[in-house]
Each structure stands twice: as structure tokens, then as C-alpha cells.
N, C-alpha and C positions, 0 to 999 in steps of 0.2 A: 816599914817605911822606906827604907833606903832602896828597896827594889822600884818603887814607884818612882824615886827621885831620879834613879838610873835611865829608865826607859823615856823620859820626857827630854828632848834634846834641848842643849842651851840656847838662848837667843844669841845670835850672831851680832859683832858690832859691824861698823859701816864698811870698814877696809878689809875685811874677812870673806875668804871665798870658802864657798859650802858647796853641796850637792846642786846641781842643775834643777832638780824639780824644788828647791827651796829658794832658790835663787830667780826663779820665774824664767830660765832658760832651757826649762825639759822638754823642749820641742825636738824629741829625737828621731829624725826621718830614715835612718837605717833599722830596719826590722831585724830581730834577732835569727841567727841561724837555727834551721831545722835540725835538733840533735836526733833525728832518726834517720836510721840508714836502711838502705833496701837490703832484703834478704839475699837478692840474687842480682849481681850485676848483668845489665843488659849489654849486648855486643852489639855495635853499631856495624851496619853493612850501608854502603855509600856505593850507589850505581855509578856506571863509568860515565855518564850524561852529567851528573852533580860533581865528580870529579874534574871534568873537563871543565865546566863551567867555574869552579873555583878557581883553577889554573890560570885560566882565561882571566879571572879579574884579578888575580895576584899579579900576573905579568904586565898588566894595565897600571896598576896602583902605585902608589908612593909606599915607602917604608912604614908610614905612619898608617895609611890607610889598611896596610896587610895585617898590622895587629889588630886593628879594628875589627876586619873581616874574619880573624882566627877567633875573637872573642864573641863576636854576633853569631857565627857556625858553631861556635863550640869544638873548634879544633884544634889541633896541636901543631906545631911547626913540623914535627916529625911526619905528620899527613903529608903536607906538601913536598917533605924531601923526599918520601918514598913515591908520591906519586909522580912527582918529577923526573926521577930514574926510571920509572916504568916508561913513561912518555918518550923519554930519550932513547930508550931500547926499541920503540916503535912497538911495544905490546899493547896493543888495545885492548886485547882481550886480560891484559895485565892489570887494567885499570876496573876490570868486575870484581865484585864480591867472590871470594872464594869460600867453597864450602868447608866449614870445618869439621874435624874429625878424622877418622881413619879412612882412607882413599881404599873403594872397592879393588880387588884383585882382578886382572883381566881374565876375563872369560875363556876358560881351555876350549878349543873346537870338539876335541875328542870326549869332553865329558857328557856331552847330550848323547854319543853312541854308546859310552859306558853305562848309563843309565838306563837305556833302552835293553842292552844285552843283559844287563842285571836283573830287570823286570822280565824280561824273556826267560832267563835263566831259571828263575824262581816258581813262573809258571809252568816250565816242563818239569822241574821236579816235583811240584804239587799231581801233575799230571802222571807221573811215574809211580809216584807213592800210590794213587789210587789205583793203577793198574795192578801193582804188587799185591795190595788187598783182594782185587777181584779176582786173582790168578789164584790166591791162596784159598779164597772161598769155594772156586770150582774142583781145586785138589781137595778140600774136605768133602764136598758134595758128592766127586767119583769114588772117593773112600767109602762113604756111607753107601753109596747104590752098587758098590762092587765093579765099577766100570774100570777099565785100565786105560790110562793117559800115556801116550808114547812121550818118552824124555825127549826135554829139549836140549838141543845140540847148541854149546857155547861156540863163539867165534872168539877170534882174538880182539876185537873191536868191542864186544859185548862184557863191559865190565862194571 
């Protein structure tokens, strides 16, 4: 019986404040925040044209207008600071978004030649092995048939 009594809210008196839903002022226009968090943050990239447009707007605007612009565009004041520094240096390419991650190493001009020479060396080794097998078969055939083969003279360059 006590539990039933506790669940029922007591009546309020005339000067007493209570929850907005009970007092009739429950028109809350602010929606509750979404508790869901994205699994991976998205990296925003801004084009040079967009950066220039925003900088031009901030140069014309009043201090309050700049804050409104930042809120409207979802930017931070640090964006403006960085973009202004790049513009002051005259680095137009610096306003372009940069690719993230490791930068590719500069290509060595000799690497192509090394690759071709390595392939050529492998091809020649394969042909040499094939020629040695053919020579061994010919020697065995000559031994079976009883033919004499003159010895091959070795030069200093043959090794």
C-alpha cells in the first residue's frame, strides 16, 4: 500500500513550483543532443576557392559577423589564422588541401635501368643453364656412341 502512495505525486499548492510538464510550461523547443558518436571522424578538406571566399568575407565583416560566419560554416578561428598566414606568404598552392599520409619518395632515374639490367641478367642466366644442360646431354650421347669430342679451351674471361 505504501508503494502505491509514493508513486502518486502530491498535489501542489498555488505558489509552489514544479516540473514544466505539470505546470503547463512544457514547450521545450530544444531537442535533446544525439548521444551517438560516429565511429570514425571525417577529415574535412577545403578547396582554395572556398578558403579565399571565406577570407574575403571575414575581411569585409564586422567582429560579430565573423563569429556568425564561423558558426554558420562550422569553422574554427584557427582555420582563419592558418589561411591568413598562407595568404600573406603568397602561397596560393598552400591554400589547397594537402594529401595526408606518407609522401612518396622521389623516383631514382637509375632504378629503371637497374630493373632492366636485372631482368636481362636473369634471362641470360636461364639461357646459360639451358645451354649447359644441352652440352651435358651431347657429351653423354658422344660417350654412348663412342665419339671423341675435342676439349674446350677455357679463356680467362670464361668463368
